[in-house]
N, C-alpha and C positions, 0 to 999 in steps of 0.2 A: 542863390535862387535855384541853381542846378540841384543842390542837395535837397531842397524842398520838393522839387518836381520828382526826383527819384524816390523820395520818401512817400509821396502821395501815390506814385505808381505801385510801389511795393505794398502799401496798405490796401489799395484797390484789388490787386491780385490776390493778396491773402484773404480778403473778405470774400471774394468770389470762390476761392478754393474751399474755405470753411463752409460757405453756404451750399455749395454743390455736394460736398462730402456728407453733410448732415442731412440734406434733403433726401438722398438716396439711401436711407438707413433701413430699408425693409429687408426681411429675411424670407426668401422664396420658399424655403422648407416649412417655415411657420405658416406662410400664406397657403400652402398646399393643404395644411391641416384645417384651415378655416374656410375653405371654399365650398363646402357642401351646399349651403344655401344658394350660392352663386351658380353652381353647376345646374341646379334644377331648371333654370331659365336660360342662362347665358352659355351653357355647354351643349345646346341642342340646335343643330342646323335648321333654320327656317321656323323656329319656335315662335308662336304667337300667343299672346296672353289676352284675356278678356277683361282685365281689371286695371285701371278704372275704365279703359276703353280697349277695343281690339287694336293691337299694334304689334309689329314685329320686334322681337327682342334682339338687340345686337349681340354678336359674339364679341367677347372682350379679350380673348387670348391674343397677345401680340400688340395690344394697345400700349401707348406710351405710359411710362411710370408717372410722369408729372400729371398727365391728363386724368389718370385713374385716381390719384390722390386728391386732386382738386374736385373732381366729380363726386367721389364718395363723401368727402367732407361737406360739400354743398348739400347733398341729399341728407346727410346726418343732421346738419344744422338748420335744415328747412329753407336754404337759399335756392335750392333746385327742387322743383315739385314733381313728385311721383309718390303716391301713398305707399306702394309696395316697397320701393327703394328706401323711402324714409324709415319705414318700420324696420327694415333689415339693418340699414346703416346706423340707426340711432343707438344700437347696442355696441357699435365698434369703437374701440379706443383709437387714438392716433397711431399707436404701434400696430394695431390690427390692420388699419388702412394701409400703412406703409408695407406691411408684410403681404397683404393681398395684391397691392400694386406691384411689388417686386415679383410675386409669383406670376401674375397675369401678363406682365410686360416681358417675361422671359421666353424661353423656347418651347414651353408646353403648348399643346394644341387645343386647350379647352376654351 
């Protein structure tokens, strides 16, 4: 019984290690090359947009990697609604999203 418990613990730890290492697979340098569209709105302090309604655009520099990945995929896949973000995110691959998330969750100030 002890051997089974130890085996299950080892398997659970291994699964968590693999999941965490594959989830954070973005390349910040590649994300820096992709961020031109993001910068136009998310890189300006106090920026407001008028489409589809007037609202303040959040700064995304320093946001968590996991949040950015989930949010961008949701915009891309239509699970999160904003016409502008959907239009931009719909052209992003999973790798592009990982790279942008790695860039924006890093130390840069954009």
